[in-house]
N, C-alpha and C positions, 0 to 999 in steps of 0.2 A: 460576690458583689464588690465593685470597686469602691475606693474611698470617696470618689466623686459622687457616686450615687448615695452613699451613706450620709454624707454631709448635706446633700441636697434635701434628703428626706428630713433630717434634723432641723434644717433651716426653714421649713414651711411655717408660715405665720400669716394669719388673717389680718393682723394689725401691723401697719407699716411703722417701723421704728426709725429713729434718727440714724443716719448713716455717717455722720461726721464724728460723733463722740468727742466733740471739742470742749463742751461744757458739761453735757449730761452723761457722758460715758456710754452713749448708745442705748439708754434705757427709756428715754421719753418718746412719746408718739410723734411721728413726723407730721408737720403742718404745711411746710413749703417744699417746692421743688425748684432748685436753681439750675438753669441750663448751663451757665458758665462754670459753676462749681461741679456740675454733673453729680448731684447728690440730693437726697431727701433730708430735710433739716427740721429739727424741733424748734420751738419758739425761742429758746435761750441760745441755741447754737447759731440760729439765723441772725440774731441781733449782734452777737459778738463777732461773727465772721465778717459781717458787712459794715463794721464801724470804720475801717480805713477808707480814705477818700477814693482810692482806685477801685474799690469793690462795691461802692454804694450803688453804682448804675447797673449791677447785675440784674438780669430779668428773672424775677421770682414769681412763681405761680402757687396760689393756695390750692392744695390738693383736696379732692372730694373723697368720700368713702368709696373704697374699692379701686382707688386710683393705682395705675401701674405706669412707671416712667418709661420713656423711650430708650432705645438702644443707643449707648454712647459711641459704639464702634461704627455704627452705620453713617454717622455724620461727623464732619470736622468741626472746627471751632466756629465756622460760619454756617453750620447746618447742612453743608453739601454732602452728597453721597460719596463715600470714599472708595467703594469697590463696585464693579460693573454688575455683579450678580444680583444687587438689590433692585427692587422694582421701581425706585424713584420716589417712594413715600417713606416717611419715618416709621421704622419698625418698632413695635412694642417690645420691651425687654421681657425676657423669660426668666433670667436669673441675674443676681448681682454677685460678682466675684469679691469676696471679702479681703483678699490680698491685694488685687489690682485696684480695688475700689471703683469699679466701673460696672454699668448695667449692660447686659448682653442679650440680644435675641438668640434664638436657637441656632440660626445659621452662623452668626458671629462666634458663638460659643464653640461650635464645631470647628470653625476656621482658626480660632486663636488659642483654644484650650483643649484641643484634641490630643496633643502629644507633649512630650517632655515633662518638665516639672509642673507646668501649669495645669496639667490634667488632674493633679492632686489638690489644687487650690479649693478651699471650702467655698461654697456658694449658698445663696439664699434664693429660694424659688418664689417667683411672683405668681399670684393668681388674679387674673383680670376679672372684674365684676361685670355682670350683665349690663348694668347701667352704663358703665364706661364703654363697653363694646357698642351698645346701641347709640350712645352719644357720638362715638367716632364714625359709625356708619352713616348717621344723619349728616355729618359734616363732610362726607366723601363725595366726590363727583362720580359720574357713571363709570368712567374708565377705572377708577380706583376700586369701586365695588366689584367690577368684573375680575380684577386681579385678585382681590381678596377671596372670591368664590373658588378660584383655582389653586389656592395655597395648599390645600390638603389633598389634592389629587395625586394618586400614585398609580403606576402601571402594574400589570400582572401578566404572567405568561398564559396565553390562551391556548395555543397549540405548539407542541414541541417539534423538533426537526424530523421526528419519525411519524408525524401526522396524528399523534395522540392528543386528544383534547384534555387539557389540564384542569378543567373545572368539572366538578362531580355531576352537577345537574343544573337545571334551569335556575333554581333558587340560589345556588352557589355563584352562578354567573351574575345574577342581579346584585347579590351581596358584594361581590368584588368590584362591580361597577359603582356601588354606593349611590344607587338611584332608586326611584320608586318603580314598582312593578307595572304601574299603569302609565308611566311616562312614555310618550311616543318619541322615538329616536330615529335618527338616520346614522348611517355608517360611512366613515371616510377612511380610506386606506391609502398607503403610499407605496410606490414601487420605484425601482431604480437599481443601478449597479452598486456594488460594494464600494464604500468610500465616497459616495456622492452626497453624503450629509442628510440622509432621510430623517433620522431621529432628530437631528438638530433643526431641521425644517419644521417638523411637527411641534417641537417644543416652543419655537418662536411664533408659529402661526396660531396655535391654540392656547398655549399656556404662558405667554408673556416671557419666554426665555427660561422658565424653570425647567430643571432637568427631570422631567417626568419620565421620558424615555432615555435610557442610558446612552451617553456618547463617550467616545474615547479617542485620543490621538494616536493610539497604537495601530500597528499594521493589521492586527487581527480584527475581524468583524466583531463588534460588540453586541450585535443583535442576532441571536440564534433562535430560530422559531418565529412565532407570531405573538406579539405583545399588544395589549389593549389597555385603554384608559378612557374615562368618561369626562367629557367637557361639559360642565354644568351650565356654562354660559350659552352655548349654542345648541345644547341638548343633542350631542353627537357622541357616538362611540368612535374613538380614534384608534386606528390599528396600524401598528408599525410592523413591517415585514423584513425578512432577511434579504440581503442584497443579492442581485444576480451576479453570476460569474465568480462568486466567492467560495461556494461550498465545494468540497472535494469528496465528501461521504454522503451517500444517499441522495445524490444530485437529482435523480429522477423524481423521487418522492417529494423533495423540497420544492421542485419546480411545479409539481402538481398541486402542492399546498397553496402556492400563490394564486392559482386559478380558483380554488375554493374561496379564498378571501375576496378575490375580485367578484365572484358570483354573488356574495352577500352584501357587497358594498353599494352605496348610492352614489358615491363620488370617489374617483380614483385620481390621485396625484402621481404623475410620472415625473420624478426628479432627475435632472441631468445637469452636469457641470461641463459637458463637452462644449467646446467653442462652436462646433457645428453639429447639427442633429445627425446622428449616425443611423445607418440602415437598421441596426439592431432594435432601435426604438420602434420603428414602424413594423418590423417583422414580429416583435413581441406582441404588440397590440393587435396586429392582424391575425396572428395565430390564436391569441387569447379570444378574440371575437368568434373565430370559427369553432373553437372547442366549446365555447359557452353555448352557442346555438345548437351544436351537435350533441352534446352530452349532458348539459346541465339544465336546459330548459324544461325537459320532461320531469326531472326530479324536483325542480322548484315549483312546478305546477302541482305536483302531488303534495308538496308541503303546504302550498296555498290552500288546497282542499282540506287537508287535515286541520289547519289552524282556522279555517272559516274566514279568510280575509276577503274584503270587498274588492281590493285591487290586487291582481296576481303579482307575485314577486318577479315573474319572468316576462311581464309585458314588454319591457325593454331593459337592456343592460344598464350599467352605471354610466354616468357622465365622466368624462376624462378631462383633466387639466394638465397640460404639459408645462411644467415649470422649468424654464430654461435660464440658467445663469451663465453669463459669459464674462470674460475679462478682456480679451484682446479683439474679439470680433463683434460686429454689430448684431443687433437682435433681428430676428426674422421679420421681414417686411419693412425695416427701417430705411432701406435704400429708396424705396418707392412708397411714399405714404398712401398712395391710392390702392396698393395691394393689401388685401386682408390676410393676416398670417394664417387664419384657419383655412382659407382657400388654397394657400400654398401647401399646407400640410395635406389636404385632400388630394391635391395633384401628385404629391410625393407618394402617397399610398397607392394611387393608380399606377404610377410608373413601376412600382415594385410588385404589382399584382397582389397587393394586400387590401382586403376589403373589411373595414371595421364596422360593418353594419349593425353589429350587436349593441354598440354603445349609443346611448340616447343623444349624446353630444360630445364634441371634441373642441376644447378651447386651448388657446396658446397664451401663456403669460410669461414674459421674459423680463429679466433684470440684468443690467450690466454693472458689475462691481468694480469700480475704479480703485476704491480703497475699502477694506473691510470696516465694519461688518456688513453682511448681506442685508439688503432691504427686502423684508417680507411683507410690507404693507400692501403691495399690489396683489400678491397671492392671497392674503387674508381677505381682501375685499372680493376677489373673484370667488373664493370658497363660500363666503357668506351669501353672495348673490345666487350661486348654484343651490345652496341649501334652502333658500327661500322658495325655490321653484318646486312646487308639488304636483305639477301637471303630469309628469311621467313616473316619478318615484315618490310615494307617500311615506311619511314616517310611520313607524310601527313599534309595538311594545318590545322590550328587551327579550322577553320570552320567545317571541317569534324569530328574532335574530338568532338566538341560540338553537332553536329547532331547525332552522334552515342550515346552519353550519353542521349540526349533528347529522342531519339527513344526508348531506353531501359527504361527510366523513364516513358514515356507515356504508354508503354506496360505493365510493371511490377510495378504497384503502387497500393496504397490502403491499408487499415488496414488489419491486419491478426488477426483473432479471437484468444483469449487466449487459447482455447482448441487445437490449432494447434501448440503450442509452445514446447510441450514435444515430441522431436523426437530424434532418434538415429543418424540422419544425420545433419550436419551443414547447409545444403541447401536442405531441403525436398521439394517435388514437390508442396506442398501446398503454398510455398512462391511465386511460379511462375505460378500456374494454376488458373483458374477461381474459385472464391469463392462461386459461386451460388450452391445451394443445392436443389435437387428435393423435392417439397412439399409433394409428395406422399410417396416416399420410403426413402428419406433422403440421397441418393447417391449424390456425388459431380460431377461437370462438369470436364472433363478431358482436355478441351481446355485451351490455354494459356490465361493469364489475358487480359481483355479489348478486347476480340475477337469480341464482338458484334459491335464495332465501324466499323469493316470491313464487317459486314453483315453475319458473320459466326454463325450458330446456335449452341446452347448448345448440348453437347454430353456426355454420361456417359459410363463408362466401363461395367457396369452391367445392367441387365434388371430391369424394374420397376415392381411394384406390383399395383394391382387395388385398388383404393380408391373411396368409394361412394361419398365422399365430392366433388371430382374433376371429377368423371366420365371419367377417362382417358382411356377409351376403344376407339379404332379406328377400324372401319369395312371397309374391302376392298372386292370387288366382287371376289368370288372364281373362277368363270369361266373366268373372265378377267385376273386374276392372272396366271392361267394356260396357257393363250395365250400370256404371257409376258408383260401384261399391269397391271398397278396398279390404280384402280379406287376406290375412297373412296365412301362409302355408309353411308348415314345419316338416322338413324332410326327415324320414326315419329309415333306419336300416332294417327294421323288422316290425311286424304288427304285434300288438299286445297279446294276441292269441297264439303267436308262433313260438315254438320252442327255440332255444338259441341256435341249434344246428339248422333248423328249417329257415329261420330268419336269415342266417348267414348265407345259406345256399340261395335263397331267393334274391338276396341283395347282390351276391356275386354273379349269379346267372343273368340278372337284369343288366349288369355292366357288360357281360359277355355278349349279350344280344346287340349292344350298340356297336360291337366290333364288326357285326355283319351288315351294317348300314342302316339299322333302325335308328330313328331320331330319339335323342335324349328328351325325357319329359320336361327337363328344365328349360329346353328351347321351344317347347310346344304348348304346354298348358300353364306355365307360370311366367310371371315377370320377375326379373332379377334386378335388385337395386343394391348398391354398395353404400352402407351407412357409416358415419364416423364413429369412432370408438373413443369416448371421452374418459379421462381419469375419474375413478370413483364409481363408474357404471360397470355392471357385470352382466348386461343383457346378452352379450355374445359369448359369455363364458359358461353359463349354466345350461349346457346341452349334454344329453346322455347318449349321443349317437356313437358311442364307442363299444356297443355290445359285440359287434363283429371283432373288433380288435381284442377285446377281453377274451373272446373265444379262441382267437389265434394265440394269445398268450398261453391259454390252457393247452393248446395243441403243441406249442413249443415245449412246455413242461412235460407233456405226454411223450413227445418224441425223445426227450432226454431220458425219461424213465424206461420206456419200452425198448429203447436201443440197447439197454443193458440186460434185457430178458431174452428168453428163448423164443422160438417160432410159435409155440403154443399160445402164449399170451398175446402175441402179435395178431394171430387169427381171431382171438376173442375180441380184440379191439376192432378188427375189421368188421366182424359181425355186428357189433354194437353200433358202429358208425353207419353201417348199411341200414339197420333197423330205424335209426333216427331219421333218416331222410327217405325212407321207402314210401312209395305210393300206398294208398289205403288198401288196394286189392291184393297186394303182395302178401304172401305167407311169411310170417316172421322167421328169421334164421334159426331162432331157438326151437321152432317147431319142425324144422326140416331135418330129419334124421337120415333119410335115404332119398335116392333119386326117384322122382314121381313116375318115371317110365320104366327103367330097368331095375328099380328097387335095390340098387347097389348102395350099401350103407356108407355114409360119409365118415371118413376118419378126420383126425385133428388137422392134418395137413392138406386135406382136400378142399377144393374151392367149390362153393355152391353158386349156381347161376339161376336167376329168375327169368322166366319167360315173360316178355313184355306184353304178351297177349292175355294169357290166363293167370299169370302171377304165381304159379307153382314153382317149386325148386327142383332143379335138374343138375346132373353132372355135365361136364363139358361136352362129352360125346353125344348126349341126347338133346343138346341145345346149341349146336354149332351153326345152325342156319339163321338167316336174317331176312326180314321182309318189313315193309311199312306197316305200322299199326296206328293209323290216324284216329280210329275210334277210341283209343285209350289216351289220345292227346299227344302222341309222340311225333306227330307231323308226317310228312312224306318221306323222311329219311329211313332207310332200312335199319332195324334194330334186332337184337337177339330174340329168337322165339324157339320153342321146343319143336320137335319133329311133327307132333300131332297138329299143332297150330299152323305149321308151315304147309302141311298137306291139306288142311281145311281152310286155306287162305281165301277161298271163294265164298265161304259161309260167314254171314254176318254174326258176330258175337252178340250174345244177349248181355249187354253191359248195364248194370244198375246205375241209375242216374245219381250223380253226386253233385253237391254244390260246386259251381264253377270255380269259386275261389280256392276251395280245398283241393279239388282235383288238379287245377293248374299249378297251385303252389307246390304240391308234393312232387309233381313231375319235374318242375324246375329244380326242386331240391335234388331229385334223383339224378338229373342230368349233370349237375355239378359233382355229385357223389361218384359218378362214373370214374372220374380221374383218381379218386381216392381208392375205390374198391379194386380197380384193375391193377393197381401198382402198389398195394399195401404189403406185398410180400417182403420187400426190402424196406426195413422200418425207416431208416433215415431218408431214403429217397421218397418213400411214401409220404412222409411229412413235408418234404420240400416241395413236392408238386402241388398239393392243394394250397400251401402257403403262398407259393409264387402266383397261383391263380387268383387268389382273393386278397392278397395283402394290400394292394393299392385300393381296391374297393372297400376294404375294411378299415383303411386308415381314417382316423378322426379328422374332420375337416380342418381343425386348427393346427394339425401337424404339418410341418414343412415337408414337402415331398422328398423322397430319397434322392431323386436325380438332381435336386437343387442343393443338397448337402454335400459340400466338397471337403470341408474340414470341420473340426470340433468347434462349436460355438464359444467355448471357454478358453481352451488352451491353444486353439488354432492349428492343431496337428492335422495333417492331411490324411484322409481316409484311404485305405487300400484293402487288399484282400485279407491281410493279416489284422487290420484295425477295423473292427466292426462299428457300425453306426447304431446309436441308441437314441430314442426319442424321450425327452422329458415329458412326463404325463401332465405337468402343470403349464409350462410355457410352449411346448410343442417344438422346440428347437432340437437340432441334432448334436449329440455329444458322444465322446468316447466313453468307454466303460469306467475309466478312472475318474472322470468328471461327473459321472451320473450314477454312482454306486449306492447313493442313499435311497431309503425307502420311506415314503410318507403317503398318507391318504390325501386325495385331492377331490374333496366332495364337490367343489365348484365345477369340476370337469366330469363328474359322474363316477369317479373312482373312490368307492367307499372303503376300500381296504388298502393297505400299504402297497404302493407301486413305485416304480423307478422315477426319481426326480433328480434334477441337476443340482450342482453345488450351490448355485445362487438362489434357486427357489427354496432349497432346504433351509437357508438362513432366514427366510421371511418368518416373522412371528405370526401366531394365530393360524387359523385354518386357511389352507390353500384353495 
């Protein structure tokens, strides 16, 4: 605690003592106040001091209980104000310096005793009585009373430069305004370029020159963020904003903040010191009007409904007063008195193709400053006139003002990427629309910011393009669509009742059928749409259509294992594969020990052949003939049959009826299996042939096709015969082995066990 404060506390006294100490040594109670002597005097000191002829005419006043003298520093010998910061009335003293022997108000004490040795001077603190305050108020004129009402007004930071509201809640906002919660208020804000004196204008227009809003002669802007203060005279919340063209950091967010302030304002003052009105002024107001109507009207209406207001906040935007101060040029419209300045301004808007229809009114108020200081009386009258007009904008409680600002801040918040800063508009759509971008096509969402909180999905103005990585195709039943319904269709590689081999065979053979000219079901029975892929959504990722690829991975492992074994195990694998995809009427290989015709026993290296007609097992010599077997579903093409069935080809076989799905499915499976069985003797080749046949059909939809992969997605090495391609099971891109040697489960893609993932996907935290 400083010496000044300690002394002040010790000097507190409810009884005023003599300040002269001429006769009484400062122990008697003060009875008189002498303006010329600038002191309080007891009866004895007053008589002794004024005995000389030259002092007898001093004006002396008998003091009343609770009396506090006036500040001696605020007036000279003739009572005139000595410094311009005073309001023009005699200020009541707050302390008396015991060394300087003068009475000082708070401002004079700060001005004269804030530094140097004077800071340590002991002082006596005065306490004004209520009776004196009431007496002084009764003797004041209306103007003086208004000034006194604004003496204790202070400003506070409402929103910082990052758009964060700096008051905790509605109650905190009302407390800092220092007004009643039921008081109905209007909001006045000011805009303009940095250095045009916005804070100075507000101080003189509303607070009689008191520095409620900080001003500074320095080059740097002294107003950062949005500041607010309450004018108790006009019942107005006054808002000071950061200057345009001054910020270098978070420029986009700071510009968006200005529009939020404008949206909650009833009156906007645009301050300019340019000798001629620049195009920037008209463009700013035009862009602000467009953005207000486009983005803020809906949110303000919602706030109106929540607060239960009779008059919607968004019926019309605020009124605008253009305060134009010139030095060397004439004011707008002064050359031709018949021309109204407001009409000239409207013509200027039209020429620049700017349409400020959101504002309830636009007025021009100019002042020409030949010699400082600036005359703000005209602006003050214009502001008061606009505030009295309640036809379009009604006053409202401070809680409603806070709720409106909070609603706009919650809706339109968040960082704006740097690539969205270069715009021809002051308030581009990117400042207020959702920042999400489609992962497939790169188009942005057209919805307003933070719409996801209300459960509103993303939406784009343009159509999306297909991406293998996200497989963002959506199928709907064409027949249902024509009947007015929309039923989604999910493509599958296999039915739930199929074994892995059977499902793979059906899927691969269906693709082979298209090679012969049959139409793809995608083009005949379903409608295909390409949908956007938005960040945070996984609707296109959670597919399990990789059963075929998982089976091929198993075949690759089998090929590597079997290639190291002898021919015996190879034949065992062949028999197992044949049984897996054999039609139901075929005798299993495990039960065929000898040829059904010649009874020759089969050795380990012998090949077993099934007759397509009767399904029995034969050696190659007893089943070398071919003929069509359409009754078994093999179509008109000749297939292998035994000698007996060939000779009895004119006799209709007694075929037991099987469900069409089962019979057709097993035959399709067998047709694909032909390529496997007939060439399984050489192990590596046997594995390459079926893999080549079904690899593209088995490829998961989100994988990038092999023919589109020319180089590694990570290291950019070009693929060749020596450098193999590998797909990351998470992102579907192609990589070399070095960049994709890690193994992790990818449950979002249907891989529940560790599988190959690339270097980048392996670094991602959590489940893939």
